[in-house]
VOSEBA-796708 format. One record per residue (C-alpha): residue number from 1; residue in one letter; x, y, z. Coordinates in pm, whole numbers. Example, Ala and Ser with C-alpha at 12.3 -4.5 7.8 and 13.67 -1.06 7.14 Angstrom:
// VOSEBA-796708
REC   n res     xx     yy     zz
REC   1   A   1230   -450    780
REC   2   S   1367   -106    714
***
This chain:
// VOSEBA-796708
REC   n res     xx     yy     zz
REC   1   X  16075  12898   6878
REC   2   X  15891  12662   7110
REC   3   X  15949  12289   7107
REC   4   X  15664  12037   7082
REC   5   X  15725  11952   7446
REC   6   X  15671  12316   7548
REC   7   X  15354  12342   7340
REC   8   X  15214  12020   7486
REC   9   X  15317  12138   7835
REC  10   X  15101  12450   7800
REC  11   X  14805  12240   7692
REC  12   X  14857  11975   7962
REC  13   X  14911  12230   8239
REC  14   X  14597  12420   8147
REC  15   X  14399  12096   8129
REC  16   X  14529  11966   8463
REC  17   X  14475  12293   8652
REC  18   X  14122  12327   8517
REC  19   X  14030  11975   8627
REC  20   X  14039  12107   8986
REC  21   X  13676  12194   9058
REC  22   X  13603  12532   9219
REC  23   X  13970  12611   9289
REC  24   X  14171  12628   8966
REC  25   X  14378  12941   8907
REC  26   X  14268  13205   8659
REC  27   X  14333  13112   8298
REC  28   X  14442  13470   8235
REC  29   X  14728  13407   8475
REC  30   X  14805  13065   8328
REC  31   X  14838  13229   7985
REC  32   X  15047  13513   8127
REC  33   X  15288  13269   8290
REC  34   X  15307  13055   7976
REC  35   X  15395  13365   7775
REC  36   X  15683  13433   8013
REC  37   X  15814  13077   7989
REC  38   X  15768  12975   7626
REC  39   X  15885  13147   7308
REC  40   X  15567  13125   7102
REC  41   X  15323  13386   6972
REC  42   X  15063  13507   7226
REC  43   X  14762  13396   7021
REC  44   X  14889  13037   7011
REC  45   X  14943  13044   7388
REC  46   X  14591  13176   7442
REC  47   X  14453  12912   7207
REC  48   X  14634  12628   7387
REC  49   X  14528  12745   7734
REC  50   X  14167  12789   7618
REC  51   X  14171  12444   7454
REC  52   X  14305  12279   7771
REC  53   X  14059  12466   7990
REC  54   X  13756  12393   7773
REC  55   X  13850  12026   7747
REC  56   X  13881  11992   8127
REC  57   X  13551  12171   8189
REC  58   X  13386  11948   7928
REC  59   X  13466  11658   8160
REC  60   X  13292  11839   8450
REC  61   X  12997  11908   8222
REC  62   X  12974  11547   8097
REC  63   X  12985  11405   8449
REC  64   X  12680  11610   8547
REC  65   X  12519  11542   8208
REC  66   X  12525  11168   8277
REC  67   X  12450  11199   8650
REC  68   X  12110  11337   8559
REC  69   X  12004  10979   8483
REC  70   X  12040  10895   8852
REC  71   X  11799  11166   8964
REC  72   X  11444  11085   9059
REC  73   X  11161  11135   8809
REC  74   X  11016  11435   8999
REC  75   X  11350  11612   9013
REC  76   X  11412  11552   8642
REC  77   X  11068  11693   8561
REC  78   X  11147  12010   8759
REC  79   X  11482  12037   8581
REC  80   X  11307  12010   8244
REC  81   X  11074  12297   8337
REC  82   X  11367  12512   8454
REC  83   X  11569  12409   8150
REC  84   X  11317  12556   7908
REC  85   X  11367  12895   8072
REC  86   X  11743  12873   8121
REC  87   X  11858  12716   7794
REC  88   X  11779  13033   7602
REC  89   X  12035  13236   7799
REC  90   X  12268  12954   7903
REC  91   X  12520  13042   7632
REC  92   X  12553  13398   7761
REC  93   X  12603  13290   8122
REC  94   X  12856  13031   8007
REC  95   X  13050  13283   7797
REC  96   X  13058  13536   8083
REC  97   X  13190  13289   8342
REC  98   X  13445  13157   8091
REC  99   X  13572  13506   8006
REC 100   X  13591  13636   8364
REC 101   X  13742  13519   8693
REC 102   X  13395  13422   8818
REC 103   X  13370  13056   8923
REC 104   X  13227  12858   8635
REC 105   X  13105  12540   8807
REC 106   X  12781  12710   8925
REC 107   X  12693  12747   8555
REC 108   X  12852  12429   8416
REC 109   X  12684  12191   8661
REC 110   X  12326  12313   8600
REC 111   X  12381  12315   8223
REC 112   X  12498  11955   8243
REC 113   X  12197  11856   8450
REC 114   X  11972  12033   8199
REC 115   X  12137  11837   7915
REC 116   X  12243  12155   7739
REC 117   X  12384  12086   7391
REC 118   X  12742  11952   7448
REC 119   X  12879  12096   7121
REC 120   X  12733  12438   7194
REC 121   X  12866  12413   7550
REC 122   X  13219  12340   7432
REC 123   X  13225  12608   7160
REC 124   X  13084  12885   7381
REC 125   X  13309  12798   7673
REC 126   X  13615  12775   7446
REC 127   X  13543  13115   7287
REC 128   X  13494  13274   7631
REC 129   X  13825  13132   7752
REC 130   X  13999  13227   7429
REC 131   X  13894  13590   7475
REC 132   X  14062  13610   7816
REC 133   X  14364  13385   7757
REC 134   X  14479  13572   7447
REC 135   X  14470  13894   7650
REC 136   X  14668  13721   7928
REC 137   X  14930  13595   7683
REC 138   X  14974  13941   7527
REC 139   X  15004  14092   7876
REC 140   X  15271  13835   7962
REC 141   X  15473  13912   7650
REC 142   X  15432  14286   7704
REC 143   X  15528  14259   8071
REC 144   X  15832  14055   7980
REC 145   X  15941  14322   7731
REC 146   X  15896  14599   7987
REC 147   X  16056  14417   8281
REC 148   X  16340  14237   8098
REC 149   X  16583  14534   8114
REC 150   X  16551  14550   8495
REC 151   X  16488  14191   8600
REC 152   X  16628  13854   8501
REC 153   X  16402  13597   8334
REC 154   X  16407  13392   8654
REC 155   X  16300  13689   8868
REC 156   X  16014  13769   8628
REC 157   X  15895  13407   8641
REC 158   X  15912  13395   9021
REC 159   X  15726  13727   9049
REC 160   X  15462  13599   8807
REC 161   X  15416  13274   9001
REC 162   X  15389  13462   9333
REC 163   X  15139  13705   9178
REC 164   X  14937  13411   9042
REC 165   X  14923  13251   9388
REC 166   X  14826  13579   9556
REC 167   X  14551  13657   9302
REC 168   X  14419  13299   9322
REC 169   X  14399  13322   9701
REC 170   X  14222  13658   9677
REC 171   X  13973  13516   9427
REC 172   X  13906  13221   9658
REC 173   X  13860  13443   9963
REC 174   X  13653  13718   9799
REC 175   X  13289  13654   9717
REC 176   X  13271  13804   9368
REC 177   X  12894  13756   9362
REC 178   X  12845  13975   9670
REC 179   X  13071  14246   9527
REC 180   X  12877  14244   9198
REC 181   X  12551  14260   9394
REC 182   X  12672  14565   9589
REC 183   X  12783  14739   9270
REC 184   X  12450  14672   9103
REC 185   X  12259  14800   9408
REC 186   X  12459  15125   9400
REC 187   X  12378  15182   9035
REC 188   X  12007  15122   9091
REC 189   X  11982  15361   9387
***
């Protein structure tokens, strides 16, 4: 059973890593690593990672929410016009970027500038993150069960950390938007 320190460590680690704008590691991998390190049920791990992530991104959102006041009148007027169109589908875009490895700042920042509902923002983002972090935690527990007979706990943790670093570097180097665009073009043609 996990100690309070371990539980708070999962929450604090997720929060701290998600405070890094544009470069935080995937929350799926954070949950997977936490599942390897802490003896707690996978849903609780996913919940803690999602809570830490959503809380950190709420700070990003609130910064842009309040920065809007420093914009010129003309720019705010244009944002209001765009906001009417975007607010209807903002929740879907927010959920998708939260539940996938796509960078989320390109959605969070505009929603903050548009003064999207903060409660709705937090709930949608949290649910998107929860959907992916619970999967990551179950994968971590499953991987641990499969690999434990052949590898020590330390070797599994090191392999998981190395894999996290490699996948994070790949995600930073690969333009996911361009890949999605190519895939969509192939389906249309």
